N, C-alpha and C positions, 0 to 999 in steps of 0.2 A: 621472428617474434611470435607469429601465430603458431608455428610448429612447437615452440617452447611451451606456450600456454596449453596447447593440446596434450603435450607430454605430461605436464603437471597434472592436468585433469585426469588422465589415465592412471597416474600413480595414486591419486587420491581415491579413485574408484576401486582400484585393487586393494588398497588399505581398508576401505569400508567393507568390501566383501570378505576379506580375511578376518575382520573383527566380528562379523555377524554371527558365526557359529558360537563364539565364546559368549556373546550377549544372550543368544538363545539358550545356551547351556545353563547360564546363570539363572535365567528365568525359569527353566525346567527344574533346576535344583531348588529354587525358592518354593515352587509349587509342591515338590516332593516333601520338603521340610514342613511346609504348612499342613500338608495332608498327614504326615507322620505325627505332628503335634496334635492335630484334631483327633486322630485315632487314639493317641495316648490319653487324651482327656476323656474320651468315651470309654476306654478300657478301665479307667479309674472310676467313672461314674456308675458303670454297670458291674455288678458282682461277677457276672460271666460276660466279659466284654465282647464287642463285635470281632476283634481280631481272633480271639479264641474260638468264637462261634464259627467264623469263616474257615478255620483250620479243619473243622469236622463237617463242613457244608451245612451249617445251621444258621438260622437268623433269630434275632431277638424279637419275640412277639410283644412282651411287655415286662416292665419291672415295677414293683410296688414295694412299700416299706411299712412294716407294722411298728417300727421304732423300738422293738424289744429284741433281746437275744431269743433265739428260737430253739426249742428242743424236739419238736416233731412236726411233720407235715403229712397230712392225709389227703389224698385225691380221691374223690368219689363223684362220679357222674360229671355234672357241670360245675362242681364246687371244688375249691381248694381250701382246706382248713389248716391254719397255721397256729400252733400253740406256743406261747412264749414260756420262758423259764419260770414265770410267775403264774402260769396256768391261765393267762388271758388268751381266749380263743377268737381268732378273726376268720370270718367267712369271706372268701374272695371269689369273684366270678371268674371261672376258668378261661372264658373267651376274651374278656376285656381287661382283666386285672383289677377291676374296681373292687374296693372293699365295701361289703354290704352291711356287716355289723361286727362289733367286737363286744365280748362279754367275759366275765369271770366264770370259767367253766368248771373249776374245782378249787378246793382250798389250796393256797399258794405252795404249801410244803408237800402236798400229796403227789405221788407218782400217778401218771396217766398212761393207761394201757391200750386205749383205743378211742377213736372218734368215728362213730359208725352211723350211717344213715339208716333210718327205720324202714318199714314196709308200708306202702299205701294199701288201703283196703281193696278188696276184690273189685268193687265197682268204681274205684277212684281213678283219677288220671295218673299218668306217670309221676314218680316222686319229684317233688319240687313245685308241683302245680296245684296242690291241695292245701287248704287252710290248716289242716290238722297234721301235716307232716312233721316228724320229730327227728332230732339228733340225739344219740346216746353217747355220753362221755363216761368211759369206764375208768374210775380212779381206784386208789387203794381200798377204801372201805365202802364206796358208794358208786352207783351208776346215776349220773345226773341226766335228766331229760330236758332237752332244749327245744324251743319252738324254732323250726327251720327258717321261718320268714324273719323273725325279729331277734333271735338269739336269747330270748328271755328263758330263764330257768323255771320250768313249770312243774317239775316233779323230781323225786329222788327215790332210788331203789336201794335199800341197804343190802349188802352182800354178806352171806353167811361165811364165805371163804374168801380170803384176800388173794387177788391175782398176783402172779409172779411172771406172767408172760403177756405179750400183746394178745388181743382178742382176734378171733376170726369169726365172721358172721356166716351162719348157714340157716337160711329161712328166718324164723323168728327167734333164733338162739344166738347168744354171744357165747362162744366157746373159748375157754382159757385154762391154763394150768395154774397150780398153786404150789407154795413151798411145802405144803403137807403131802405133796405127791398125788393130788387129785386133779383130774381133768373134769371141768364143770360145764354143764349146759345150763346157761342162765336164760330163762324165757323173758325177753325184755318187754313183750307186749302186756304181760301180767305182772312183771316185776319180781320174779322169784326163781330160785334155783329149781331145776327140773330133775336132772340126774347127774351122777358123778361116777367116775371110774378111778380105782386106786392103782397107782404105780409105786415102785420102790424108790424113795428119795425124792427131793424137790424137782419140780419141773421148771426149767428156766428158758427153754427154747420154745418158740411159738408153735402150736399145733398147725398143721397144714392140711388143706383140702387135697385129696388125691382122687382123680377121676371125677365122676358125677356125685358120688355118695360116700367117699371114704375120708376119715380123719386120722392122720398119722401123728403120733406123739411119742416122745422119748424122755427119759428122766436121768438125773444125775446118778441114780442108783443102778442104771443099766437096763431098765425095762423099756421095751419098744412095743407099742400096741398099734394095731390098725382097728379102728372103730367105725361102726355104721353111723353116719351123720344124722340119719333120721331117728334111729331108735337108741343111739348111744351104746348099742350092744357090741360085744367084742367079736371081731372077724378072725383075727389071729394075733399071736403075741410071741415075742422072742426075748431072750436074755443075752445081753452083750457081756463082754469080759469086764467092762467098766462103764462109766457114765457118758452122757451126751449133754454138752452145754451149747453147742452150735446149732443154728437153725438147720432143719432137714431140707431135702430137695426131692423132687419127683419128676419122672418123665420116662417115656418109652416103656411103660408098663412096670417100672421099678421105683423103689424108694431108696434114698441114699442117706446114710448117717455117718458123720465124722465123729469118732469117739476118742475119749482120753485113753482108751486101751491100745491106741496107736494103729487102729485099723480104720480104713474107709470101707463101710459095709454097703452092699447092694442086695436088697431083698425083692423078691417077686411080689408085686403089689397085691396080686389076687389071693395068694395062699401063704405068703410069708417065708417061702423057701429062700435060703441064702443062695443067691446067684453067684456071688464072688465076694472076696474080701481082700483088700490090698493092704499089706503090712508096711508100716513106715517106722523110722527110728525115733519118732517124736509123738507125744500126745497131740491129738488134733482138736483144736479149739476154734478153727475157722470153718464156715459152712461150705459144703460142696455146691457145685452148680451144674445142672444138666443143660447141655446145648444140643439142639436138634440139627446137627450137621454130620455128614459122613456116617450115617447110620446111628448116630447118638454118641456124644462124648460127655465125660464128666471132668470138670476142673476142680482141683483141690490144692489149697495152699498147704505145703508141708514145710515146717521150719528147717528141717535138715536137707531139703531138696530144692525148694522153690515152688513155683506154680507147676503142678503136674497135670497132664492130660491123660485120661484113660478111656478105653473103649467102654461104652455103657453096656454093651451086650457081647462080650468076648466069647468065642466058641471054645469049649473045652479048656477053660482057663479059670479054675476056681480061685486062683490067687490074684486075678485081675490081669489086665494087659495094658502096660504103659505105652503111650504113643510118642510123647515128647515131654521135655522139662525146660522151663525157663527160670534159671536161678535168679533170685533176687527180685522177681516181679511179684508185687503184693497188690492187694486191693480187693474190695467186695463187689460182686456182680450187681449192676444196676439196670442192665438192659442190653439191647442190640442196636448198634449204629452202623448203617450201611452193610449189614451182614457180620460185622465184627462184634466181639464181646466187649462191652464197656465195663471197666473196673474202676471204682473210685478208691483212691489211696488217700484216706483222710489224714494220715500222718504227713505225707509228702505234699498234700493238697494238689493232687494231679489226677487227671482223667486219662486212663490208658486204654487204647483200643488194641485188641488181640485178634489176629486171624487164627482161628482154631484149626483150620485145615492145614495151614503152613507152620503153625507153632511159632509165630513171629509177632512182635509188637509193631503195629503199623503207625501208631501215632501216640505221643505223650503230650498232653496239653496242661501246662501249669495253670492253676487257678488259685492264686495266693489269697484272694478275698473270700473264697467259698468254704463253708463248713460242712455242708451236706449236699449230695446230689441224688436225685431219684428220677425214675422214668415211669411214665404211664403210656404204654404203647411206644410210639416214636417220639413223644413229647418229653423234653427234659425240663425238670424243675431244679434250680440251683438256689441255695439259701446261704446268705452271708451271716456272719456273726452279729451284725448290727440290725438284723431283721429285714434286710432287703431280700425279696423273692423275685426270681427271674424265670419267665417261661421262654423256652426256645423251641422252634419247630424246624424240621428239615427243609432245606431248599429244594424245590422241585417236587 
C-alpha cells in the first residue's frame, strides 16, 4: 500500500514539473504582450515614438504641443520657434520643452520667410540674457520686431522689396532674394534696406553662406553670383544654361547648383571657375547635398536615375564622376546620424539613413504622424500635423 502511494506521488510530481514550462511560457508571453501594448500606446502618443527612436539609437527628450498645424520651425541657440499656419509664433525652451510665450507674429495670410534672433550690443551679455534682446520675423511686406522675453510686438520695419526666399542673417543684416531678381541686404538694427544686387529673373532659392564671408545666390533666369557678405560687392558671377529653383550647397571649397538646364554644376568658390558639370536626362529641381566623407561626395536626386552620388573633387573629369546610384531613393537631407546621411521623405513619411561610402540604405524608419523633420547638430526635431513637437537626442 505504501509503495502504491509513493508511486502515485512520483507521478504527480512528474506531471507538475512537466506543466511548469508551459505555465512559465504563458507568463512570459503575457509580459511580452503587455510590453508590446505599452509600446504601441507610446508610439501613438509621441509623434516620433520610442520604437522609431530606438531603431536609430535615439531617445525622446521631450514632446510639447502648440495645438495648431505648423508651417515652420526655427532653432536658434537655446530657443525653438514654432510658427503655426495662422502665424502664431511659440517660443519653446530647447532644453526642457516648456512653452515660454505665444504671440501673433504676422498677419494670418502673410508668408513668413524667417524668424531670426537679433544681436546683443558690444557690452551686453550673450543673447537671451539682456532686457533689450529682439526677435525679427520677416513676412511678405514687413519685418516685425518682437521682445525676446515676452513675445510682445514692439516695432515694424516696412520692406521696400518683397522677399521670395528665406532669410539668412550675416552680422546686422537680413539677406534675402526677391521675385524682381534682387538680393537685398536689410539692416535690421536701423530698419531699412542697405544694398541690393540685381540678377536675371526671380530668386526663389535661399542665399547661402559660403566660408566666412561669401554669399552665394542663383536665379530662375540662370544668374549665379558670389557676393561679399560684408560689402555686398560682387566677387564673381556665372551664367548657366537655364535657371535654379533648388537650394544651393557648398563644401570642400566648391559651390553646387542643380539647374533646370539638366546639369549639376560645381564651381570653385574662390574664383567661380567651373570645376565640373554632370549632365542628366531630367531638369533638376531638388537640392544637392555635400557630404564630407571619402574626400567629399555630392548627393543629387535625378528623376531619370534616382539618388546619385558623385565625387566632389574628381581629377581630370570635367563631366563629373559618378560613384553609385540608388534608384527610387528620395528625400531631402536633414543631417547626419551615426555617420550616415539622414534623408526625410515627406511624401512617404519615412526617414532614411544612407551609408555614403557603401552606397546603401542602412535603415528606413516609417513616421506616419510626422510632417517635418529637421536637425540641429545631432539633435532631431520632429513636427506632427497637429502641432506636436518632439526633441530627440542620441543615446550615449
